[in-house]
C-alpha positions, 0 to 999 in steps of 0.5 A, spaced: 809 313 933 802 315 931 798 316 936 803 322 937 802 325 930 796 330 934 800 337 933 803 340 938 802 346 940 805 352 939 812 352 942 816 359 945 823 358 947 824 365 948 820 364 953 822 358 957 819 352 958 813 353 962 809 355 955 812 350 952 809 344 957 802 348 957 801 347 949 804 340 950 800 339 957 793 341 951 796 336 947 796 331 952 789 332 954 787 330 947 791 324 946 788 320 952 781 324 949 779 330 954 781 335 951 781 342 954 781 349 954 787 349 959 786 357 959 793 360 963 799 359 959 803 357 965 804 350 968 804 354 975 798 357 973 794 349 971 796 347 977 795 352 981 803 351 985 806 358 987 812 355 982 818 352 984 825 356 981 829 352 977 834 347 979 833 342 986 826 340 983 822 333 986 821 329 980 817 322 983 814 319 977 813 314 984 808 319 987 802 319 981 798 316 984 793 319 979 788 316 975 784 321 971 788 322 965 787 330 965 790 331 972 795 327 971 798 329 966 798 336 970 801 334 976 806 330 971 808 336 967 809 341 973 813 335 977 817 337 969 816 345 970 821 346 975 827 341 972 833 344 969 838 340 963 843 338 968 837 335 972 833 331 965 838 326 966 837 322 973 830 324 972 829 321 965 832 313 971 826 313 973 821 313 966 826 307 963 824 300 963 815 303 965 811 297 961 805 300 965 798 305 961 802 310 962 809 309 960 809 310 953 805 317 954 810 321 960 815 319 957 814 323 951 811 329 954 818 328 959 824 328 952 819 333 950 819 338 956 827 336 956 828 337 949 826 345 949 831 345 954 837 342 951 836 338 944 842 335 944 842 331 951 835 330 951 837 326 943 842 323 947 837 321 953 833 318 947 838 313 945 840 310 952 832 309 954 831 302 956 825 300 953 822 305 948 828 307 944 825 308 938 818 312 940 822 316 945 828 318 939 822 320 934 820 326 940 827 329 941 829 329 934 821 331 932 822 337 937 829 339 935 827 339 927 821 344 929 826 349 932 832 348 927 831 343 922 838 343 920 842 341 927 837 336 928 839 333 920 847 334 922 846 330 929 841 324 925 846 323 920 851 321 925 847 317 929 844 313 923 851 311 921 850 305 927 842 306 928 840 299 928 833 295 928 826 301 927 830 307 930 833 309 923 826 309 921 824 312 928 830 319 927 828 320 919 820 321 921 821 325 927 826 329 923 821 330 917 815 332 922 818 337 926 822 339 919 814 341 917 812 343 923 818 348 923 815 350 916 820 349 911 815 344 907 819 343 901 826 341 905 821 335 909 818 334 903 827 334 900 829 329 905 823 323 905 825 324 897 831 322 898 831 318 904 827 314 905 826 308 901 821 304 903 814 305 899 810 305 906 814 309 909 813 314 904 807 315 904 806 315 910 810 320 914 807 324 906 801 324 909 804 327 916 807 332 912 801 335 907 796 334 913 801 340 917 801 344 911 793 344 910 792 346 918 798 351 917 797 354 910 790 352 908 787 349 902 788 354 897 796 354 898 798 349 899 794 346 892 799 353 889 804 349 893 804 342 889 802 346 882 810 349 883 812 343 886 810 339 879 813 344 875 820 343 877 820 336 879 820 330 875 819 325 879 812 322 878 811 316 882 814 321 889 808 327 885 803 321 885 804 320 894 805 328 894 798 329 890 794 323 893 796 325 900 794 332 899 788 331 894 785 325 900 787 331 907 784 336 903 778 333 902 775 333 908 776 340 909 773 343 902 770 339 898 767 342 893 774 346 892 779 340 892 774 336 886 774 343 883 783 343 883 784 336 882 780 336 876 782 343 874 789 342 874 793 339 868 798 335 872 801 327 868 795 323 869 799 318 871 799 321 878 792 326 878 788 320 876 790 316 882 790 323 886 782 324 883 781 317 886 784 317 892 780 324 894 774 321 891 773 315 896 776 319 901 770 324 900 766 318 900 766 317 907 763 323 909 758 324 903 758 317 898 754 319 893 757 326 891 764 322 892 761 316 888 758 322 883 765 325 882 768 317 880 764 315 876 766 321 872 773 321 873 777 322 866 781 315 869 781 308 864 775 305 866 777 298 870 781 304 875 774 307 875 770 300 877 775 300 883 774 305 886 767 306 885 767 298 888 771 300 894 766 307 895 759 302 894 762 296 898 763 302 904 757 304 904 754 298 904 757 296 911 756 302 913 748 304 911 746 299 905 739 303 905 742 308 903 747 306 898 741 302 895 737 308 894 742 312 891 742 307 886 735 306 885 735 313 882 743 314 879 743 313 871 745 308 867 752 307 867 756 301 865 762 303 869 758 304 874 753 297 873 760 294 873 762 297 879 755 295 883 755 287 880 763 288 883 762 290 890 755 284 890 761 280 889 765 283 895 759 284 900 758 276 898 763 274 902 761 275 909 753 274 907 751 272 900 744 273 902 745 281 903 749 280 896 743 278 893 739 284 894 744 288 890 744 284 884 738 288 882 740 294 881 746 291 875 742 294 870 746 290 863 741 284 863 746 279 862 751 282 867 746 282 872 745 275 871 752 273 871 753 276 877 747 273 881 749 266 878 756 268 882 753 270 888 749 264 889 755 260 887 758 263 893 753 262 898 752 254 894 758 253 898 758 256 905 752 254 906 748 250 902 742 249 906 739 256 906 742 257 898 737 251 895 731 254 900 732 261 896 734 258 890 727 254 890 723 259 892 727 265 886 723 260 882 730 260 878 730 257 871 734 250 871 739 255 866 740 258 871 741 253 876 745 249 871 751 255 871 751 257 879 752 249 880 758 250 874 760 256 878 760 252 885 765 246 881 769 251 878 771 256 885 
């Protein structure tokens, strides 16, 4: 389902399926890596056809001998546009059981188009789909919930009684995301809190809802909503998910404003500290120095800050080790940062002990620096004894340090 999470073009039911399909066509280009501005709002205009009356349409997937993704998507949409509600069930049979590279993509487009003209029929057809049932059921429910989440919920409730395998999760996920796209974010969150028992599913779907809220409302309004939610919801575990997902996505849009809000809002530390840490780690992906500086200053426990610093530094080391070490040269002395550098060196040593040794010098505390050196060298002895021995001889290590390296190796 992940590839379907890009927000779709706005639906305008009152203007008919053509407008809807134009929005989907734009997304079609995005999904296959070729986002294009389609200009005209009808598929007829896009495809250059003169338009076909509803009913008696010719839908022939076998005729789609087109390899270019955008051209194929346009042609497929043009074939869908004339179909009326009664013709979709028969047309769907051509898509059942497919295993080619276009199968999932075109099944989703098909079910969205069907749902636009017949929500009930589209869901029923999706549940009978051969090969891609869970995927198209998700799409059918999501499309319905965007327009009428209450009716979609009632339909899903009936299907959940007999749902097998992953179908139940697919139906609920589509319902929650579509509910958020309808603009009722509170309703979507209430559904997630009430029906999603798996932590993984709760986190995944909540993140989608937060992404949609930020897209529609922007950070400031989303922050105000979250504060109001915290004032009336006492479930700290659920608030932790909401604030973490909101913070880590908002930081990508307005980093300084998001950091200021997370630092200033007086929510309970049990979820606010986790939200700050998650946002700092996300910020560090685009601006590591800013993420590190914020992580150091956070009010979380020392251990939690060390964990965050370790993750950021280890990630930065894989992407731009030179820039990371340059930042460390100028960083102020800080015991928490020292511990983070030491642990990052240990993490780097699993792949490259030689590279990890370059980080040891940035541990300012002499005792911790020596402990880190011993740990990294011991890992190297275990993975490449000859290279490690050569380095130790050239480095002029004392007998005491060499003894400690040997002892650490034997313990591991």
